[in-house]
C-alpha positions as CSV (number, residue, x, y, z in Angstrom):
1,M,-18.2,20.1,59.7
2,I,-15.8,19.9,56.6
3,S,-15.0,23.2,55.2
4,I,-14.0,24.6,51.5
5,P,-10.0,25.1,51.6
6,K,-8.8,28.5,50.7
7,S,-7.4,26.9,47.6
8,E,-10.9,26.0,46.2
9,Y,-12.4,29.6,46.4
10,A,-9.3,30.4,44.6
11,R,-9.7,28.2,41.9
12,R,-13.3,29.4,41.2
13,R,-12.3,33.0,40.9
14,K,-9.8,32.0,38.6
15,A,-12.3,30.1,36.5
16,L,-14.5,33.3,36.7
17,M,-11.7,35.6,35.5
18,A,-11.0,33.2,32.7
19,Q,-14.4,33.3,31.3
20,M,-14.2,37.5,31.4
21,E,-13.4,39.6,28.7
22,P,-9.9,41.4,28.2
23,N,-9.7,44.5,30.7
24,S,-13.0,44.2,32.6
25,I,-13.7,44.2,36.2
26,A,-16.3,42.1,38.4
27,I,-17.6,43.6,41.2
28,L,-20.1,41.7,43.9
29,P,-21.5,43.3,47.4
30,A,-21.7,40.6,50.4
31,A,-25.5,40.5,51.6
32,P,-26.7,43.1,53.1
33,M,-27.8,43.0,57.1
34,Y,-31.7,43.6,58.0
35,I,-32.5,45.0,61.5
36,R,-35.1,42.7,63.2
37,N,-35.9,45.6,66.0
38,R,-34.3,48.7,67.1
39,D,-30.2,47.6,67.4
40,V,-31.1,44.0,67.0
41,E,-30.5,42.3,63.9
42,H,-31.6,39.0,62.2
43,V,-29.2,36.5,62.1
44,Y,-27.0,37.2,59.2
45,R,-26.7,34.6,56.1
46,Q,-23.9,35.3,53.3
47,D,-25.2,35.8,49.8
48,S,-24.7,32.9,48.0
49,D,-22.6,34.1,44.9
50,F,-20.5,36.1,47.4
51,Q,-19.7,33.3,50.0
52,Y,-19.1,30.8,46.5
53,L,-16.1,33.2,45.5
54,T,-14.6,34.3,48.6
55,G,-15.5,32.2,51.8
56,F,-16.2,35.6,53.3
57,P,-18.6,35.1,56.0
58,E,-19.1,39.1,57.0
59,P,-21.5,41.8,55.9
60,E,-20.6,45.2,55.0
61,A,-18.1,43.7,52.2
62,V,-17.8,44.4,48.5
63,M,-15.5,41.7,46.2
64,A,-13.7,43.3,43.1
65,L,-11.8,40.7,40.6
66,I,-9.5,42.7,38.0
67,P,-7.7,40.5,35.8
68,G,-4.6,41.2,35.0
69,R,-4.1,43.8,37.7
70,E,-0.4,44.5,38.3
71,H,-0.9,44.9,42.2
72,G,-3.4,42.0,42.4
73,E,-6.5,40.3,40.9
74,Y,-8.5,39.9,44.0
75,V,-9.5,42.8,45.7
76,L,-11.8,43.1,49.0
77,F,-13.2,45.6,50.9
78,C,-14.2,44.9,54.4
79,R,-15.0,46.4,57.7
80,E,-12.0,47.3,59.8
81,R,-11.3,45.8,63.3
82,D,-13.0,47.5,66.1
83,P,-12.4,45.6,69.5
84,E,-15.3,47.1,71.0
85,R,-17.7,46.3,68.4
86,E,-16.5,43.0,68.1
87,L,-17.6,42.0,71.9
88,W,-21.1,42.7,70.5
89,D,-20.9,41.2,67.1
90,G,-18.2,38.7,66.8
91,L,-14.8,38.5,65.8
92,R,-13.9,40.8,62.4
93,A,-11.7,39.9,60.0
94,G,-10.1,43.2,59.0
95,Q,-7.7,43.9,56.1
96,D,-4.8,41.8,57.1
97,G,-7.4,39.1,57.9
98,A,-8.9,39.1,54.6
99,I,-5.5,38.9,53.1
100,S,-3.8,36.1,55.2
101,K,-7.6,34.1,56.3
102,F,-9.4,34.2,52.8
103,G,-6.5,35.0,50.3
104,A,-7.5,38.8,48.6
105,D,-4.7,40.0,47.0
106,D,-5.3,43.9,48.4
107,A,-7.7,44.7,51.1
108,F,-9.1,48.1,51.9
109,P,-11.6,50.0,54.8
110,I,-15.3,49.4,53.3
111,G,-15.3,53.4,54.2
112,D,-13.1,54.1,51.8
113,I,-15.1,52.1,49.0
114,D,-15.9,55.7,47.7
115,D,-12.7,57.1,46.9
116,I,-10.9,53.6,45.7
117,L,-13.7,51.4,43.8
118,P,-14.6,53.8,40.9
119,G,-10.7,54.2,40.1
120,L,-10.4,50.3,39.8
121,I,-13.7,50.8,37.3
122,E,-11.9,53.7,35.4
123,G,-10.9,52.7,32.0
124,R,-12.2,49.3,32.7
125,E,-14.7,48.3,29.0
126,R,-16.9,46.0,30.9
127,V,-18.4,45.5,34.2
128,Y,-19.8,42.4,35.4
129,Y,-22.2,42.8,37.7
130,A,-25.9,41.0,38.8
131,I,-28.2,44.1,38.5
132,G,-31.4,44.2,40.6
133,F,-30.6,41.9,43.5
134,N,-29.2,44.7,46.0
135,Q,-31.1,48.2,45.1
136,E,-28.5,50.2,47.0
137,F,-25.5,48.8,45.9
138,D,-27.1,49.0,42.0
139,H,-27.5,53.1,43.1
140,R,-24.0,53.5,44.4
141,L,-22.6,51.6,41.5
142,M,-24.4,53.9,39.1
143,E,-23.0,57.2,40.6
144,W,-19.7,55.9,40.3
145,V,-20.1,55.3,36.7
146,K,-21.7,58.8,36.4
147,H,-19.1,60.5,37.9
148,I,-16.4,58.7,35.6
149,R,-18.0,59.7,32.5
150,A,-18.1,63.2,34.0
151,K,-14.7,63.4,34.1
152,A,-14.4,62.1,30.2
153,R,-13.5,65.3,29.0
154,Q,-10.3,65.0,31.4
155,G,-9.5,61.9,29.8
156,A,-11.5,59.5,31.9
157,T,-12.7,56.5,30.3
158,P,-15.8,55.0,32.2
159,P,-17.2,51.5,31.3
160,N,-19.5,50.7,28.4
161,E,-20.9,47.5,28.9
162,F,-22.5,45.8,32.0
163,V,-22.6,42.1,31.6
164,A,-24.5,39.5,34.0
165,L,-22.4,38.3,36.3
166,D,-24.8,36.1,37.9
167,H,-25.3,34.1,34.9
168,L,-21.8,32.8,34.8
169,L,-21.5,32.4,38.5
170,H,-24.6,30.1,38.3
171,D,-23.6,28.2,35.6
172,M,-20.4,27.6,37.6
173,R,-22.3,26.1,40.1
174,L,-23.8,23.7,38.4
175,Y,-20.7,21.5,38.8
176,K,-19.5,20.3,42.2
177,S,-16.0,19.7,42.9
178,A,-14.9,17.0,45.6
179,A,-14.5,19.3,48.1
180,E,-18.1,20.5,47.4
181,V,-19.4,17.0,47.5
182,K,-17.4,16.2,50.8
183,V,-19.5,19.3,52.1
184,M,-23.3,18.3,51.0
185,K,-22.7,14.9,51.7
186,E,-22.1,15.5,55.5
187,A,-24.7,18.0,55.5
188,A,-26.9,15.3,54.7
189,E,-25.7,12.8,57.3
190,I,-26.2,15.6,59.7
191,S,-29.7,16.2,58.7
192,A,-30.9,12.4,58.4
193,R,-29.3,12.2,62.0
194,A,-31.7,15.5,63.1
195,H,-34.8,13.7,61.3
196,V,-34.2,10.5,63.1
197,R,-33.8,12.2,66.4
198,A,-37.4,14.4,65.6
199,M,-38.9,11.2,64.6
200,Q,-37.8,9.6,68.0
201,A,-38.7,12.5,69.6
202,S,-42.6,12.5,68.1
203,R,-45.5,11.7,70.4
204,A,-49.0,13.0,70.9
205,G,-49.5,16.3,72.6
206,L,-46.1,18.0,71.0
207,Y,-46.3,21.1,69.4
208,E,-44.6,21.7,66.1
209,Y,-41.8,24.2,67.7
210,H,-40.5,20.9,70.1
211,L,-39.8,18.9,67.4
212,E,-38.1,22.0,65.4
213,A,-36.1,22.4,68.7
214,E,-34.7,18.7,68.2
215,L,-34.0,19.3,64.5
216,D,-32.1,22.5,65.5
217,Y,-30.0,21.0,68.6
218,E,-28.8,18.0,66.1
219,F,-28.3,20.5,63.2
220,R,-26.1,22.8,66.0
221,K,-24.3,19.5,67.3
222,G,-23.6,18.2,64.1
223,G,-21.3,21.3,63.4
224,A,-24.1,23.3,61.3
225,K,-24.7,26.9,61.8
226,M,-28.3,26.9,60.4
227,P,-31.1,24.9,58.6
228,A,-31.0,25.3,54.4
229,Y,-34.1,26.2,54.7
230,G,-37.1,26.8,57.9
231,S,-38.2,23.6,59.1
232,I,-41.9,22.8,58.5
């Protein structure tokens, strides 16, 4: 399966930062994990906007873009390596992988975000963020801003404006690059083969889940992780 190169994600981040006002920060959390039952989780799918900018496939991650930051404009908070958990949940990139494999300029453990991200927000006039899509993270972000405001007498400067990040991103995502078109064409070819397979397998007496299994087999055989939407 063709993948998007690391350089493409870097180009997207630069294009977004070029549209941001001076002295601003963009913040975007990864999609949360959802529990199916007890300690079993639903199959994870990354937030589309987060995937578009980072290519980072893991949960419990937050991206910050800070144009002009001296120590690097792209900061990624993510899980630390944990050999024991990775036996169960799969490999983690960790901070080193976030930098070497996913192009982050700086990477910190997600557990340190309350100590680090408020300091990155402080002094910025605008925060680019999509409010309303992740209520738990909305609350955390507002608490960080309130904490900065509480230190105003000590010289702390809180942001004075929130800008809808999703509006900028969704305009960008309307226009597909050559790399994206290649991925879309390959996905269409896999989908076509899967539909042909399902039609060839169709006969009286089968249930819908039998045909769904044929579709899923061809999807996975072609290198796709999952269907874009549930099979009907």
